[in-house]
Backbone as numpy.savetxt, mean C-alpha at the origin, in Angstrom:
# Nx Ny Nz CAx CAy CAz Cx Cy Cz
-24.81 27.59 26.44 -24.13 27.87 25.16 -25.19 28.05 24.08
-25.15 29.15 23.35 -26.18 29.38 22.35 -25.94 28.51 21.12
-26.98 28.43 20.28 -26.95 27.52 19.14 -25.83 27.87 18.16
-25.64 29.17 17.86 -24.61 29.58 16.91 -23.23 29.18 17.38
-22.99 29.35 18.71 -21.68 29.00 19.24 -21.43 27.51 19.15
-22.48 26.71 19.46 -22.34 25.26 19.36 -22.02 24.84 17.93
-22.71 25.47 16.97 -22.48 25.14 15.57 -21.06 25.52 15.16
-20.57 26.65 15.66 -19.21 27.08 15.33 -18.19 26.10 15.85
-18.37 25.66 17.11 -17.44 24.72 17.72 -17.47 23.39 16.97
-18.69 22.93 16.63 -18.81 21.67 15.90 -18.10 21.76 14.55
-18.30 22.89 13.87 -17.66 23.09 12.58 -16.16 23.11 12.69
-15.64 23.73 13.75 -14.19 23.80 13.95 -13.62 22.41 14.20
-14.35 21.58 14.98 -13.89 20.22 15.26 -13.84 19.40 13.98
-14.89 19.52 13.16 -14.93 18.78 11.89 -13.77 19.19 11.00
-13.53 20.51 10.92 -12.43 21.00 10.09 -11.09 20.49 10.59
-10.92 20.46 11.90 -9.67 19.96 12.48 -9.47 18.50 12.16
-10.52 17.69 12.31 -10.41 16.27 12.03 -10.11 16.02 10.56
-10.67 16.88 9.71 -10.43 16.72 8.28 -8.97 16.93 7.93
-8.30 17.79 8.70 -6.92 18.10 8.39 -5.92 17.12 8.99
-6.39 16.27 9.93 -5.47 15.29 10.52 -5.02 14.31 9.43
-3.73 14.14 9.24 -3.27 13.25 8.17 -3.67 11.81 8.38
-4.12 11.18 7.32 -4.44 9.76 7.38 -3.22 8.97 6.97
-3.19 7.71 7.36 -2.04 6.89 7.02 -2.46 5.64 6.28
-3.68 5.59 5.79 -4.08 4.44 5.00 -3.22 4.36 3.76
-2.94 3.12 3.30 -2.34 2.97 1.99 -3.50 2.96 1.01
-3.43 2.07 0.03 -4.65 1.88 -0.72 -5.78 1.66 0.28
-6.98 2.04 -0.06 -8.11 1.72 0.81 -8.31 0.22 0.86
-9.36 -0.20 1.52 -9.62 -1.63 1.70 -9.70 -2.34 0.36
-10.34 -1.72 -0.63 -10.48 -2.36 -1.94 -9.13 -2.53 -2.62
-8.27 -1.52 -2.52 -6.95 -1.62 -3.14 -6.10 -2.71 -2.52
-6.09 -2.75 -1.18 -5.29 -3.79 -0.51 -5.84 -5.18 -0.81
-7.16 -5.31 -0.86 -7.78 -6.60 -1.20 -7.33 -7.04 -2.58
-7.29 -6.10 -3.52 -6.90 -6.41 -4.89 -5.45 -6.88 -4.96
-4.55 -6.16 -4.29 -3.13 -6.55 -4.28 -2.97 -7.97 -3.77
-3.60 -8.28 -2.66 -3.42 -9.60 -2.06 -4.14 -10.69 -2.84
-5.27 -10.35 -3.45 -5.98 -11.34 -4.26 -5.15 -11.71 -5.48
-4.53 -10.73 -6.11 -3.63 -11.01 -7.23 -2.47 -11.87 -6.76
-1.89 -11.52 -5.61 -0.74 -12.28 -5.10 -1.09 -13.74 -4.86
-2.28 -14.01 -4.34 -2.68 -15.39 -4.06 -2.60 -16.26 -5.30
-2.90 -15.67 -6.45 -2.94 -16.45 -7.69 -1.56 -16.75 -8.27
-0.52 -16.15 -7.69 0.84 -16.39 -8.18 1.72 -17.08 -7.14
1.14 -17.53 -6.07 1.91 -18.26 -5.05 2.14 -19.70 -5.48
3.31 -20.21 -5.17 3.54 -21.64 -5.37 2.69 -22.41 -4.37
2.50 -23.69 -4.62 1.71 -24.51 -3.69 2.33 -24.50 -2.30
3.65 -24.56 -2.26 4.35 -24.57 -0.98 4.16 -23.26 -0.23
4.28 -22.14 -0.93 4.10 -20.84 -0.29 2.66 -20.63 0.14
1.72 -21.04 -0.70 0.30 -20.89 -0.35 -0.03 -21.67 0.92
0.51 -22.88 1.04 0.27 -23.69 2.23 0.84 -23.01 3.46
2.05 -22.43 3.35 2.67 -21.75 4.48 1.88 -20.51 4.88
1.41 -19.76 3.89 0.61 -18.56 4.16 -0.68 -18.95 4.88
-1.37 -19.96 4.38 -2.63 -20.38 5.00 -2.42 -20.87 6.43
-1.27 -21.49 6.68 -0.98 -21.98 8.03 -0.79 -20.83 9.02
-0.37 -19.67 8.52 -0.13 -18.53 9.40 -1.35 -17.62 9.55
-2.27 -17.69 8.62 -3.42 -16.78 8.67 -4.29 -17.05 9.89
-4.91 -16.01 10.45 -5.84 -16.24 11.54 -7.09 -16.96 11.04
-7.80 -17.61 11.94 -9.00 -18.36 11.55 -10.02 -17.48 10.85
-10.07 -16.22 11.26 -11.06 -15.30 10.69 -10.87 -15.07 9.20
-9.66 -15.32 8.69 -9.37 -15.11 7.27 -9.94 -16.21 6.40
-10.26 -17.36 7.00 -10.80 -18.51 6.28 -9.93 -18.87 5.07
-8.61 -18.82 5.29 -7.67 -19.24 4.26 -7.41 -18.23 3.17
-7.92 -17.02 3.29 -7.77 -15.99 2.26 -6.87 -14.86 2.75
-5.70 -14.71 2.14 -4.81 -13.61 2.49 -5.48 -12.27 2.27
-6.25 -12.15 1.19 -6.92 -10.89 0.87 -7.86 -10.43 1.98
-8.36 -11.38 2.77 -9.32 -11.03 3.82 -8.68 -10.23 4.95
-7.36 -10.29 5.08 -6.69 -9.58 6.18 -5.68 -8.55 5.69
-5.77 -8.20 4.40 -4.77 -7.29 3.86 -4.94 -5.85 4.35
-6.09 -5.52 4.91 -6.25 -4.18 5.49 -6.15 -4.20 7.01
-5.74 -5.34 7.57 -5.63 -5.48 9.03 -4.72 -4.41 9.63
-3.62 -4.11 8.96 -2.67 -3.14 9.52 -3.29 -1.76 9.66
-4.24 -1.41 8.81 -4.96 -0.15 8.97 -5.92 -0.21 10.15
-6.54 -1.36 10.36 -7.51 -1.51 11.44 -6.86 -1.39 12.82
-5.60 -1.80 12.93 -4.94 -1.82 14.25 -4.03 -0.62 14.48
-4.01 0.35 13.56 -3.03 1.43 13.66 -3.23 2.29 14.90
-4.47 2.38 15.42 -4.69 3.17 16.63 -4.39 2.36 17.89
-4.47 1.04 17.78 -4.12 0.17 18.90 -2.61 0.00 18.98
-1.99 -0.22 17.83 -0.54 -0.30 17.74 -0.02 1.07 17.29
0.04 2.00 18.22 0.41 3.37 17.85 1.78 3.43 17.19
2.69 2.55 17.60 4.03 2.54 17.06 4.06 2.23 15.56
2.97 1.65 15.05 2.97 1.24 13.64 2.58 2.37 12.69
2.13 3.49 13.23 1.63 4.56 12.36 2.67 5.02 11.33
3.92 5.14 11.77 4.97 5.64 10.88 5.39 4.62 9.84
4.91 3.40 9.95 5.38 2.32 9.08 4.61 2.19 7.78
3.60 3.04 7.58 2.78 2.95 6.37 3.30 3.80 5.22
4.29 4.63 5.45 4.71 5.60 4.44 6.17 5.99 4.66
6.71 6.73 3.70 8.00 7.38 3.88 7.92 8.73 3.18
8.22 9.79 3.91 8.19 11.14 3.34 9.55 11.49 2.74
9.52 12.25 1.66 10.74 12.65 0.98 10.81 14.18 0.91
11.99 14.76 0.69 12.10 16.22 0.61 11.25 16.78 -0.53
10.63 17.92 -0.27 9.72 18.53 -1.24 10.42 18.78 -2.58
9.76 18.35 -3.64 10.14 18.65 -5.02 11.46 18.01 -5.46
12.07 17.19 -4.64 13.29 16.49 -5.08 12.92 15.35 -6.05
11.76 14.76 -5.80 11.27 13.67 -6.65 12.21 12.48 -6.65
12.87 12.24 -5.52 13.68 11.04 -5.37 13.61 10.55 -3.93
14.05 9.34 -3.74 13.98 8.68 -2.43 15.35 8.12 -2.08
15.74 8.25 -0.83 16.99 7.68 -0.34 16.74 7.10 1.05
17.03 5.81 1.22 16.70 5.15 2.48 17.36 5.83 3.67
18.65 6.08 3.60 19.37 6.66 4.74 18.86 8.05 5.08
18.49 8.80 4.10 17.99 10.15 4.31 16.54 10.18 4.79
15.70 9.29 4.24 14.25 9.43 4.39 13.60 8.48 5.37
14.20 7.32 5.64 13.51 6.32 6.45 13.69 6.56 7.94
12.81 7.36 8.48 12.78 7.65 9.92 11.40 8.16 10.26
11.03 8.12 11.54 9.73 8.66 11.93 9.87 10.14 12.26
8.79 10.75 12.74 8.81 12.19 13.00 9.75 12.57 14.14
10.10 11.58 14.98 11.06 11.82 16.06 12.50 11.59 15.61
12.68 11.22 14.35 14.02 11.00 13.82 14.57 9.61 14.04
13.75 8.67 14.53 14.22 7.31 14.77 14.35 6.57 13.45
15.54 6.06 13.20 15.88 5.45 11.93 15.11 4.15 11.70
14.93 3.81 10.44 14.33 2.56 9.98 12.83 2.47 10.22
12.22 3.55 10.71 10.79 3.53 11.00 10.04 4.22 9.86
9.83 3.45 8.80 9.08 3.90 7.64 8.62 2.65 6.90
7.91 2.82 5.81 7.33 1.65 5.13 8.41 0.74 4.56
9.48 1.29 4.00 10.53 0.42 3.47 11.28 -0.30 4.58
11.52 0.40 5.69 12.15 -0.24 6.84 11.29 -1.36 7.39
9.97 -1.15 7.42 9.06 -2.18 7.91 9.07 -3.40 6.99
9.14 -3.18 5.69 9.18 -4.31 4.75 10.45 -5.14 4.96
11.58 -4.47 5.12 12.82 -5.20 5.43 12.67 -5.99 6.74
12.11 -5.35 7.75 11.99 -5.96 9.07 11.12 -7.22 9.05
9.92 -7.09 8.48 9.00 -8.24 8.52 9.41 -9.34 7.55
10.09 -8.97 6.47 10.67 -10.00 5.61 11.71 -10.80 6.38
12.58 -10.11 7.09 13.62 -10.78 7.87 13.02 -11.66 8.96
11.97 -11.18 9.61 11.32 -12.00 10.64 10.82 -13.32 10.05
10.13 -13.24 8.93 9.58 -14.45 8.33 10.68 -15.35 7.78
11.73 -14.76 7.21 12.83 -15.55 6.69 13.57 -16.28 7.79
13.85 -15.58 8.89 14.66 -16.16 9.95 13.92 -17.23 10.75
12.60 -17.14 10.73 11.81 -18.07 11.54 11.33 -19.28 10.74
11.59 -19.28 9.45 11.14 -20.38 8.60 12.35 -21.13 8.09
12.65 -22.27 8.67 13.84 -23.02 8.26 13.49 -24.00 7.13
14.49 -24.73 6.70 14.30 -25.61 5.54 13.28 -26.71 5.78
13.03 -27.04 7.03 12.05 -28.08 7.32 10.64 -27.53 7.40
10.51 -26.20 7.28 9.20 -25.59 7.37 8.74 -25.33 8.79
9.64 -25.54 9.76 9.28 -25.34 11.15 9.48 -23.88 11.54
8.74 -23.45 12.54 8.78 -22.07 12.95 9.26 -21.94 14.39
10.11 -20.95 14.63 10.45 -20.59 16.00 9.34 -19.69 16.53
9.46 -19.23 17.77 8.34 -18.50 18.38 8.74 -17.13 18.91
9.89 -16.60 18.51 10.32 -15.32 19.05 9.57 -14.15 18.43
8.88 -14.36 17.31 8.09 -13.32 16.67 6.67 -13.82 16.45
5.74 -12.89 16.36 4.37 -13.23 15.99 4.33 -13.27 14.46
4.44 -14.45 13.90 4.58 -14.57 12.45 3.28 -14.30 11.72
2.16 -14.51 12.37 0.88 -14.16 11.76 0.81 -12.65 11.54
1.17 -11.90 12.55 1.17 -10.44 12.40 2.24 -10.00 11.41
3.39 -10.65 11.42 4.45 -10.30 10.47 3.96 -10.47 9.04
3.26 -11.56 8.76 2.71 -11.80 7.42 1.70 -10.73 7.04
0.81 -10.39 7.97 -0.23 -9.41 7.66 0.35 -8.01 7.50
1.31 -7.65 8.34 1.98 -6.36 8.17 2.71 -6.30 6.83
3.47 -7.33 6.52 4.27 -7.34 5.29 3.38 -7.22 4.06
2.30 -7.99 4.03 1.41 -7.97 2.87 0.78 -6.59 2.68
0.46 -5.95 3.79 -0.12 -4.61 3.72 0.89 -3.57 3.28
2.08 -3.63 3.82 3.08 -2.61 3.51 3.61 -2.71 2.09
3.62 -3.93 1.53 3.96 -4.05 0.11 2.94 -3.28 -0.72
1.67 -3.37 -0.34 0.66 -2.57 -1.02 0.89 -1.09 -0.83
1.16 -0.67 0.40 1.36 0.75 0.71 2.47 1.38 -0.12
3.60 0.70 -0.22 4.75 1.31 -0.88 4.52 1.49 -2.38
3.52 0.81 -2.94 3.19 0.97 -4.35 2.18 2.10 -4.57
1.63 2.67 -3.52 0.74 3.83 -3.67 1.64 5.06 -3.76
1.64 5.77 -4.89 2.63 6.84 -5.09 2.71 7.87 -3.96
1.60 8.26 -3.38 1.64 9.28 -2.35 2.00 8.75 -0.97
2.29 7.46 -0.87 2.89 6.95 0.35 4.40 7.12 0.33
4.88 7.68 -0.78 6.27 8.13 -0.88 6.21 9.55 -1.44
5.44 10.39 -0.75 5.21 11.75 -1.21 6.12 12.75 -0.53
5.71 14.02 -0.59 6.51 15.11 -0.03 6.23 15.29 1.46
7.28 15.59 2.21 7.14 15.86 3.63 6.27 17.08 3.90
6.44 18.13 3.09 5.76 19.39 3.35 4.25 19.32 3.30
3.70 18.39 2.51 2.24 18.25 2.45 1.77 16.90 2.98
2.68 16.20 3.67 2.35 14.92 4.29 1.78 13.94 3.28
2.48 13.82 2.16 2.03 12.88 1.13 0.69 13.24 0.53
0.42 14.52 0.43 -0.84 14.98 -0.16 -1.99 15.11 0.82
-1.76 14.75 2.08 -2.84 14.84 3.06 -3.28 16.27 3.32
-2.38 17.23 3.22 -2.74 18.62 3.51 -3.13 19.40 2.26
-3.22 18.73 1.11 -3.65 19.39 -0.12 -5.15 19.16 -0.27
-5.93 20.14 0.10 -7.39 20.04 0.02 -7.85 20.32 -1.40
-8.61 19.38 -1.95 -9.12 19.53 -3.31 -10.57 19.03 -3.34
-11.17 19.09 -4.50 -12.47 18.45 -4.71 -12.31 17.34 -5.73
-12.87 16.18 -5.39 -12.95 15.08 -6.34 -14.36 15.12 -6.91
-14.48 15.66 -8.09 -15.78 16.02 -8.63 -16.44 16.99 -7.65
-17.53 16.62 -7.03 -18.20 17.57 -6.13 -17.83 17.38 -4.65
-17.03 16.37 -4.39 -16.77 16.00 -2.99 -15.46 16.62 -2.50
-15.52 17.29 -1.37 -14.32 17.87 -0.77 -13.52 16.79 -0.06
-12.23 16.76 -0.32 -11.37 15.73 0.25 -9.92 16.22 0.19
-8.98 15.31 0.30 -7.57 15.68 0.10 -6.93 14.76 -0.93
-5.81 15.18 -1.45 -5.19 14.47 -2.57 -4.78 13.06 -2.19
-4.30 12.87 -0.97 -3.89 11.54 -0.54 -5.08 10.58 -0.57
-6.22 11.04 -0.10 -7.42 10.19 -0.07 -7.88 9.85 -1.48
-7.69 10.77 -2.41 -8.02 10.48 -3.80 -7.26 9.26 -4.29
-5.97 9.20 -3.98 -5.15 8.08 -4.45 -5.36 6.82 -3.61
-5.67 6.97 -2.35 -5.98 5.80 -1.52 -7.27 5.13 -1.97
-8.30 5.93 -2.18 -9.64 5.38 -2.32 -10.43 5.83 -3.55
-10.41 7.12 -3.84 -11.45 7.67 -4.70 -11.24 7.36 -6.18
-10.01 7.24 -6.63 -9.79 6.80 -8.01 -10.32 5.38 -8.18
-10.02 4.52 -7.22 -10.51 3.14 -7.28 -12.02 3.09 -7.19
-12.61 3.87 -6.29 -14.07 3.90 -6.16 -14.72 4.36 -7.46
-14.15 5.38 -8.09 -14.70 5.87 -9.35 -14.55 4.83 -10.45
-13.42 4.12 -10.47 -13.22 3.07 -11.48 -14.22 1.93 -11.29
-14.44 1.54 -10.05 -15.42 0.48 -9.77 -16.79 0.86 -10.31
-17.17 2.10 -10.08 -18.49 2.57 -10.52 -18.55 2.72 -12.04
-17.48 3.24 -12.64 -17.49 3.57 -14.06 -17.31 2.35 -14.95
-16.42 1.43 -14.57 -16.03 0.34 -15.46 -16.50 -1.05 -15.03
-16.79 -1.25 -13.74 -16.98 -2.61 -13.24 -18.28 -2.82 -12.48
-19.24 -1.94 -12.65 -20.55 -2.07 -12.00 -20.42 -2.30 -10.49
-19.43 -1.65 -9.89 -19.16 -1.73 -8.45 -18.80 -3.14 -7.99
-18.29 -3.94 -8.89 -17.93 -5.33 -8.59 -16.42 -5.43 -8.43
-15.96 -5.57 -7.18 -14.53 -5.62 -6.90 -13.87 -6.84 -7.52
-14.55 -7.97 -7.51 -14.00 -9.18 -8.12 -13.77 -8.99 -9.62
-14.72 -8.32 -10.28 -14.57 -8.07 -11.72 -13.37 -7.16 -11.98
-13.18 -6.15 -11.14 -12.03 -5.26 -11.31 -10.72 -6.01 -11.11
-10.66 -6.82 -10.06 -9.44 -7.57 -9.77 -9.10 -8.53 -10.92
-10.11 -9.22 -11.42 -9.89 -10.16 -12.51 -9.44 -9.44 -13.78
-10.01 -8.27 -14.03 -9.62 -7.51 -15.22 -8.16 -7.05 -15.12
-7.76 -6.60 -13.94 -6.37 -6.18 -13.75 -5.45 -7.37 -13.93
-5.83 -8.51 -13.36 -4.97 -9.70 -13.44 -4.84 -10.19 -14.88
-5.90 -10.10 -15.66 -5.84 -10.55 -17.05 -4.84 -9.76 -17.87
-4.57 -8.53 -17.44 -3.63 -7.68 -18.16 -2.19 -7.82 -17.67
-1.98 -8.69 -16.70 -0.61 -8.96 -16.23 0.05 -9.91 -17.23
1.09 -9.45 -17.86 1.74 -10.23 -18.92 2.84 -11.12 -18.35
3.19 -12.12 -19.12 4.31 -12.99 -18.74 5.60 -12.19 -18.64
5.73 -11.18 -19.50 6.92 -10.34 -19.46 7.02 -9.57 -18.15
5.88 -9.10 -17.64 5.88 -8.38 -16.37 6.27 -9.31 -15.22
5.72 -10.50 -15.23 6.04 -11.47 -14.18 7.52 -11.82 -14.22
8.03 -12.01 -15.42 9.45 -12.35 -15.58 10.34 -11.20 -15.12
9.93 -9.98 -15.44 10.71 -8.81 -15.04 10.79 -8.71 -13.51
9.66 -8.96 -12.85 9.64 -8.91 -11.38 10.55 -9.98 -10.81
10.50 -11.18 -11.38 11.31 -12.28 -10.85 12.80 -12.04 -11.03
13.15 -11.17 -11.99 14.56 -10.91 -12.26 15.05 -9.59 -11.65
14.22 -8.93 -10.87 14.64 -7.67 -10.24 15.88 -7.90 -9.38
16.85 -7.04 -9.55 18.14 -7.20 -8.89 18.07 -6.62 -7.46
17.64 -7.44 -6.53 17.55 -7.02 -5.13 18.87 -7.29 -4.43
19.23 -6.42 -3.52 20.41 -6.66 -2.69 20.09 -7.69 -1.61
18.79 -7.86 -1.36 18.36 -8.85 -0.38 17.15 -9.57 -0.95
16.36 -10.20 -0.12 15.20 -10.95 -0.58 14.15 -10.05 -1.20
14.10 -8.80 -0.78 13.03 -7.90 -1.18 13.63 -6.57 -1.65
12.89 -5.84 -2.48 13.40 -4.60 -3.10 12.56 -3.37 -2.76
12.27 -3.05 -1.52 11.38 -1.92 -1.25 11.94 -0.57 -1.67
13.27 -0.44 -1.71 13.84 0.84 -2.13 13.52 1.12 -3.60
13.55 0.09 -4.42 13.16 0.23 -5.82 11.70 0.66 -5.92
10.84 -0.01 -5.15 9.41 0.30 -5.21 9.14 1.74 -4.76
9.83 2.17 -3.72 9.66 3.53 -3.22 10.14 4.57 -4.23
11.25 4.28 -4.88 11.77 5.20 -5.90 10.78 5.34 -7.06
10.18 4.23 -7.45 9.15 4.27 -8.48 7.98 5.14 -8.04
7.57 4.97 -6.79 6.38 5.68 -6.31 6.58 7.19 -6.26
7.71 7.67 -5.77 7.92 9.12 -5.72 8.02 9.69 -7.12
8.59 8.93 -8.04 8.64 9.39 -9.43 7.23 9.54 -10.00
6.38 8.55 -9.74 4.99 8.61 -10.22 4.20 9.70 -9.51
4.49 9.90 -8.23 3.82 10.98 -7.49 4.09 12.32 -8.15
5.34 12.55 -8.53 5.71 13.82 -9.16 5.10 13.96 -10.55
5.11 12.88 -11.32 4.64 12.94 -12.70 3.12 12.97 -12.81
2.44 12.32 -11.86 1.00 12.15 -12.01 0.16 12.63 -10.83
0.54 12.25 -9.61 -0.32 12.56 -8.47 -0.38 14.06 -8.19
0.79 14.69 -8.08 0.84 16.11 -7.74 0.49 17.02 -8.92
0.74 16.57 -10.12 0.55 17.42 -11.29 -0.93 17.80 -11.46
-1.19 19.09 -11.63 -2.54 19.64 -11.82 -3.44 19.41 -10.61
-2.85 19.21 -9.45 -3.64 18.99 -8.23 -3.22 19.99 -7.16
-3.37 21.26 -7.48 -3.01 22.32 -6.54 -4.11 22.50 -5.50
-3.78 23.03 -4.34 -4.81 23.24 -3.30 -6.00 24.04 -3.84
-7.20 23.55 -3.55 -8.41 24.23 -3.98 -8.89 23.84 -5.36
-8.12 23.01 -6.09 -8.53 22.64 -7.44 -9.61 21.56 -7.40
-10.30 21.41 -8.50 -11.31 20.37 -8.67 -10.81 19.37 -9.69
-10.73 18.12 -9.28 -10.24 17.05 -10.15 -11.43 16.27 -10.68
-11.50 16.17 -12.00 -12.64 15.49 -12.61 -12.16 14.49 -13.66
-12.89 14.37 -14.77 -12.62 13.30 -15.74 -11.20 13.30 -16.27
-10.64 14.44 -16.61 -9.28 14.47 -17.18 -8.28 13.82 -16.24
-8.39 14.14 -14.97 -7.48 13.59 -13.97 -7.77 12.09 -13.78
-9.03 11.75 -13.63 -9.41 10.36 -13.36 -8.97 9.43 -14.49
-9.32 9.75 -15.72 -9.04 8.84 -16.82 -7.54 8.73 -17.12
-6.77 9.75 -16.82 -5.33 9.69 -17.06 -4.56 9.05 -15.90
-5.15 9.03 -14.72 -4.47 8.45 -13.55 -4.90 7.01 -13.26
-6.06 6.61 -13.68 -6.50 5.25 -13.42 -5.53 4.20 -13.98
-4.97 4.37 -15.18 -3.98 3.39 -15.64 -2.76 3.26 -14.73
-2.37 4.36 -14.09 -1.24 4.31 -13.15 -1.63 3.49 -11.93
-2.82 3.72 -11.42 -3.30 2.97 -10.25 -3.40 1.49 -10.58
-3.98 1.16 -11.73 -4.08 -0.25 -12.13 -2.71 -0.91 -12.18
-1.75 -0.21 -12.77 -0.41 -0.76 -12.89 0.23 -1.00 -11.53
0.05 -0.08 -10.61 0.66 -0.23 -9.29 -0.01 -1.35 -8.48
-1.31 -1.51 -8.63 -1.99 -2.62 -7.97 -1.47 -3.96 -8.51
-1.30 -4.03 -9.82 -0.79 -5.26 -10.43 0.64 -5.54 -10.00
1.49 -4.52 -10.04 2.88 -4.70 -9.61 2.96 -5.11 -8.15
2.15 -4.48 -7.31 2.15 -4.84 -5.90 1.77 -6.29 -5.68
0.76 -6.77 -6.41 0.34 -8.16 -6.26 1.40 -9.14 -6.71
1.98 -8.91 -7.87 3.00 -9.83 -8.40 4.25 -9.81 -7.50
4.63 -8.62 -7.06 5.82 -8.53 -6.21 5.58 -9.16 -4.84
4.39 -9.03 -4.30 4.08 -9.68 -3.02 4.17 -11.20 -3.19
3.62 -11.72 -4.26 3.70 -13.17 -4.49 5.15 -13.61 -4.63
5.93 -12.86 -5.39 7.34 -13.21 -5.57 8.07 -13.24 -4.24
7.79 -12.26 -3.40 8.44 -12.20 -2.08 8.03 -13.38 -1.21
6.75 -13.68 -1.15 6.29 -14.79 -0.32 6.82 -16.11 -0.84
6.95 -16.24 -2.15 7.56 -17.46 -2.70 9.03 -17.58 -2.30
9.74 -16.46 -2.30 11.15 -16.48 -1.88 11.28 -16.87 -0.40
10.33 -16.42 0.40 10.38 -16.71 1.83 10.02 -18.16 2.12
8.98 -18.67 1.47 8.38 -19.93 1.88 8.64 -21.12 0.96
9.19 -20.89 -0.23 9.33 -21.99 -1.19 10.78 -22.38 -1.40
11.00 -23.66 -1.55 12.33 -24.13 -1.97 12.57 -23.73 -3.42
11.50 -23.79 -4.23 11.56 -23.29 -5.61 11.14 -21.83 -5.55
12.06 -20.90 -5.75 11.79 -19.48 -5.52 11.07 -18.79 -6.68
10.90 -19.49 -7.80 10.24 -18.85 -8.94 8.76 -18.67 -8.69
8.17 -17.74 -9.41 6.74 -17.45 -9.23 5.91 -18.54 -9.88
4.76 -18.81 -9.31 3.87 -19.80 -9.90 3.31 -19.28 -11.21
3.15 -20.16 -12.18 2.60 -19.77 -13.47 1.08 -19.79 -13.37
0.48 -18.65 -13.68 -0.98 -18.54 -13.56 -1.65 -19.26 -14.72
C-alpha cells in the first residue's frame, strides 16, 4: 500500500470517529462540580448513607465517582441510551411519553427514565431502619443516579434528534475543530477554568457555590414533583435552554468565540448549581427522615 493511500485511509478513519456521537454529559469537571456542590447540602443522615454505599476507591467522596457512568458506558452497552433524551427537531419541548425511548423504540430508556428507575431502586431498598435489601446493586444505582442528574441539566442532553443533541453539528471553538455537543460538555467549562479560575477546579466549584442563594435552595425544595424526583421538569428546562442558547448562532461550520463563550457561561454555571442542589435534595429525600436540604 503506498504512502498516499495509507494517509487517505487514516484520514477517513479519523473523520469517521469524529462523527460518532458521544454520550458524555458534562465532562469530568462538570460532573465533579455537580456532585461536590451536592455533598455540601446533604443532611448528616444522607451523607452517612451515601458514604456507606460508595466504593472504597471513592474515599468517601461522591464527587470522585460522578463520572463513573461515562467510564463504564462501553462495558455496560445497555446504558448508552440512558445519558440523554432526544426531542423532535425545532419543537423546543419535551414529553416523556413521546421522547423517552432508545433508538430501537424501547420505552423508558432515556436519561429521565433512568433517573426515575434508580431513584426507585434506592427508595425501595432503603427502609426506615436504614437497612438495605440486596436485589439491586445500590452502589451502582447511586453512581448512575448522581451522574444522570448532572446529564439532564446539560441542555444538549435534551437536544434535537436530527443532530443527535448537537453531536453532528461541526463547528470551531476558537481555533479547535469540534462539535457543538462537546462544546457544552467540556469546552465552555475548560475555557472558564482557564479564563476565570487559573485552571483550579476547586476555585470554580467554590465560586459557583457561593452564588447559590437561599431563595434558590428554597425553590428547589418546594418543586412540585409528582414523585420523589422531577426529571421531566429538568428536561423541559434543558431543551428550552438548548433552543435559546446552545443552538442559537451555532450553525454547522461556524466559529464560536468570545461572544458565544461569555454569554453562555452564565447558563452553564446556573445548570451546574441547579444540578448540585437538586441532587442533594433528591438524596436527602431518599436517605433522610428529615427531607429538607441541609443549610450550608
